[in-house]
Structures are given as C-alpha cells and as structure tokens.
C-alpha positions, 0 to 999 in steps of 0.5 A: 500500500505504501509503495502504491501511495508513493508511486501515485504521488511521485508518478503523477507529478512526473506523468502530468507533463506528458498528460498535459501534452497528450490531452491538449494535442488530442483535442486539436487532433479531433477537430482538424477543420476547426483549427485549420487556420492556426499555424505555428512558425517553423522557426520556433521548432527544432531543425527536423521540422524546418524546410531544407531542400524540399524535405518534409513532403513539401512537394508532391507533383506538378503540372505544366501550364506551358513550355516555360511555367510549371505549377508544383503542389504539395504540403506547401500549397501551389507555387508557379515556377518560371524556367526562364527567370527561375522565379517562384510565385504563389499560386494559392490565391482563393484558398482559406487562411492556414497552411492546412487549407492549402495542402493539395493532394492532386492538381490536374489540367483537363483537356479543355484547359480547366484547372482543378485542385483536390485538397484536405477540405474540398475540390477547387477550380481556378478561375480568373486568378483565384481558387473557387470551392466546388461544393460536393454532396458528401459529408467528408470533403477530403479529396485524395485524387483526380483524373480525367477520363472521357471528358469526365473529372473523376474525384476520389475521396477516401470513401467514394468517387464523384463524377463531374461532367467537364462539358457542364456546370460544376453543379452536375456532380454525381456520387457513388460507391465503388463496387464491393471487391470479390475478397471483401469479408466485412472486416477492417484492420484492428489498427483502424478500429482501435484508432476510431475507438481512441478518438471517439470517432466511432460514435461520430461527432458525439464520440469525439466530444466524449473523448474531448471530455476525457482529455479535459478530465486528464487535465483536471486530474493532473492540475488537482494532483499538482495542487494536492502535492504542493498545497501542504508546503504552501499552507505552512508558509502562509500561516502568518497570513491568515487569509492566504492560508485559508485560500490555500486550504480551500484549494487543497480541500477542493482538489482532494475532494474532486480529484477523488470523485472525478477520478473514480467516476471516470476511471473506466474511460480513462483506462480505456483511452490510455490502453487504446492509445498505446497500440497506435504507435510502435512497438506495440503497433507492430503486434496489431498492424496486420490483424483484421476484425469484424466491423462493430455493429451500429457504429460508423464502421458498420456501413454498406460501403466496403471502401469507407475511409479506404481509397487513396489513388486511382489511374485509368489504363486506356490500353487495357481499359481498366482502372487501378485503385490504390487502397488501404488494403492494397492495389485493386483493378476496377473494370471500366464499367465500375461494376467489379473490383478485383485484388491484383495478385502481385502487389507493389510495396506501399507503406501503411502511411499511404501512397504518395507517387502514382505515375504512369511510365508506359502502357503497362508500368507505373511508378509507385512511391511511398514511405516504403520507397520508389518502385516500378510496378507492372501489374500486367506482368506482375513484376516490381523493381526498385526504381532507385537501384534497379534491383527486383523487389523481394517481399519483406516480412510483414512484421518489418518496419513500415518505413524504407530507406527512401521515403518517397513523398513526390515525383517530378520529371520533364524532358531534361531530368527526373527527380523524386522527393524524399521526406528526410533528404528532400529532392533527389536527382534520379539521372544526375542530368540537372539540379533541381531549383533551390527552395526559395526563402519566400516559400519557406516563410509562407509555409509554417506548420499547422497547429494540427500537424504540431499536435500530431507530432506531440501526440505521437511523441515524435516532437522529442525525436531531435532531443533523444533520437530513436528512443522517442519511440518508447515514450508512448508505450512507457508513458501509457503503461505508467499511466495505467498503473497510475490510474489503477493505483489511484483506484486501489488507494481509494477503495482501501480508504473508502 
C-alpha cells in the first residue's frame, strides 16, 4: 500500500507533463477543420521540422501550364515556377487562411484547359486568378485524387468517387460507391478500429466530444494532483497570513475532494483511452498492424460501403481499359464499367502511411512511391523493381518496419531530368542530368506548420525525436503503461480508504 501511495504521488507529478501534452494535442487532433487556420512558425521548432531542400513532403507533383511555367503542389500549397527567370510565385490565391487549407493532394489540367485542385477540405477550380470551392454532396470533403477520363473529372475521396461532367456546370456532380471487391469479408484492420475507438470517432461527432471530455478530465486530474502535492508546503508558509492560508486550504480541500470523485467516476474511460492509445504507435503497433476484425455493429464502421475511409489513388489504363485503385488494403483493378473490383495478385510495396507517387511510365508500368520507397510496378506482368537501384523487389516480412530507406513523398520529371522527393533528404536527382531549383526563402516563410500537424507530432511523441533520437519511440508505450498503473493505483488507494 505504501509503495502504491508513493508511486501515485511521485508518478503523477512526473506523468502530468506528458498528460498535459497528450490531452491538449488530442483535442486539436479531433477537430482538424476547426483549427485549420492556426499555424505555428517553423522557426520556433527544432531543425527536423524546418524546410531544407524540399524535405518534409513539401512537394508532391506538378503540372505544366506551358513550355516555360510549371505549377508544383504539395504540403506547401501551389507555387508557379518560371524556367526562364527561375522565379517562384504563389499560386494559392482563393484558398482559406492556414497552411492546412492549402495542402493539395492532386492538381490536374483537363483537356479543355480547366484547372482543378483536390485538397484536405474540398475540390477547387481556378478561375480568373483565384481558387473557387466546388461544393460536393458528401459529408467528408477530403479529396485524395483526380483524373480525367472521357471528358469526365473523376474525384476520389477516401470513401467514394464523384463524377463531374467537364462539358457542364460544376453543379452536375454525381456520387457513388465503388463496387464491393470479390475478397471483401466485412472486416477492417484492428489498427483502424482501435484508432476510431481512441478518438471517439466511432460514435461520430458525439464520440469525439466524449473523448474531448476525457482529455479535459486528464487535465483536471493532473492540475488537482499538482495542487494536492504542493498545497501542504504552501499552507505552512502562509500561516502568518491568515487569509492566504485559508485560500490555500480551500484549494487543497477542493482538489482532494474532486480529484477523488472525478477520478473514480471516470476511471473506466480513462483506462480505456490510455490502453487504446498505446497500440497506435510502435512497438506495440507492430503486434496489431496486420490483424483484421469484424466491423462493430451500429457504429460508423458498420456501413454498406466496403471502401469507407479506404481509397487513396486511382489511374485509368486506356490500353487495357481498366482502372487501378490504390487502397488501404492494397492495389485493386476496377473494370471500366465500375461494376467489379478485383485484388491484383502481385502487389507493389506501399507503406501503411499511404501512397504518395502514382505515375504512369508506359502502357503497362507505373511508378509507385511511398514511405516504403520508389518502385516500378507492372501489374500486367506482375513484376516490381526498385526504381532507385534497379534491383527486383523481394517481399519483406510483414512484421518489418513500415518505413524504407527512401521515403518517397513526390515525383517530378520533364524532358531534361527526373527527380523524386524524399521526406528526410528532400529532392533527389534520379539521372544526375540537372539540379533541381533551390527552395526559395519566400516559400519557406509562407509555409509554417499547422497547429494540427504540431499536435500530431506531440501526440505521437515524435516532437522529442531531435532531443533523444530513436528512443522517442518508447515514450508512448512507457508513458501509457505508467499511466495505467497510475490510474489503477489511484483506484486501489481509494477503495482501501473508502
């Protein structure tokens, strides 16, 4: 009993620092669009979060406007590059304030010279020098990819596909689900299930508010625990001043009373939130990464849409008249009439973080890039080659680390050169013919980190990477287990006393 009292006292003081960080960041993560206009200058952050040589997924791809001007897009938004005077000009006019609102997943120039952008929060068209939002009749407006097929803009979201007739107005948009694949068995990854349980998203907006409340409870318990810890010494020092001593005693009594009551009444939710959180990051994540579970009935996972939150990218192969669709469950072939989807036997390596590069290199080969590397994939012949070293791909152990040596976040090529963008190293020349443009200060200064992304770095403990190196990966499991023991010790102490 004495051990658990000391652990709860001193462990609580130490863990309160992490609980404050995780609680605040968790609330921000649950409401990305609400905080989308809030940014943090990268100069205030450690070196790994500052842009250098187009790193940190600054660029993803490009489109040519004409022979001299190219528009690049990615996490820094859209920027127009002039090859004659080597200048970079912002191409973001019309997007809402905040770097999150300028993050572009795909930019496309159609055959009739219309320019569209798919972003985190919707579809935009460029008209008269400004981006204008096109309202889509769907709940979640996050666009993952855009392609043009037969004068129709195909708009892929994370859950469905929409079609916009390019010969009609933007109001003529139809939405449909992709067909259920032949190998669908009504399951979803255990990781995704735990993710939506931890965030509360499994119960929709109400569930998110419930988890926000639990975060506030963690903050309250941490604060009252600190007051409980320091109040005796403050009361002792304030004895000569009666009014001050009385205030300290009231604060102490309040903290003791409500620390116990709130902690006991919410203990199940506190334990559940902590327990689910420790499985969302390595090393415990590795144990559940490939597990599949049945969709939980009567929740947002229980949906007739087999592709709910699963779609990532799409390409159409005109020669074979088939679509290739990248999903969270791998690559699938979709028939031209959109009536059947079949999993492709020979899969290219794609990190669990999703596909970043999907470029057609010939009639039957595609360049596939993700945090697993950059590969040349031929779905017809069933071959995959490492595009950087030319070696044949050998499938790795499923328990292996989901990040490769080369973390491809983007790709660009023209008649003179070919490049890919690495998350850590930045732009890399694939044929050594010409150097890519140096990242100008104007783009660095105009590209802060969104508060949401900073919250993600804090919540995953990556914010400590520059301080303690690779050991940061142990913070989540260690703090999580220590917090579980803290909660259980508090419950044990309360039960013994009351």
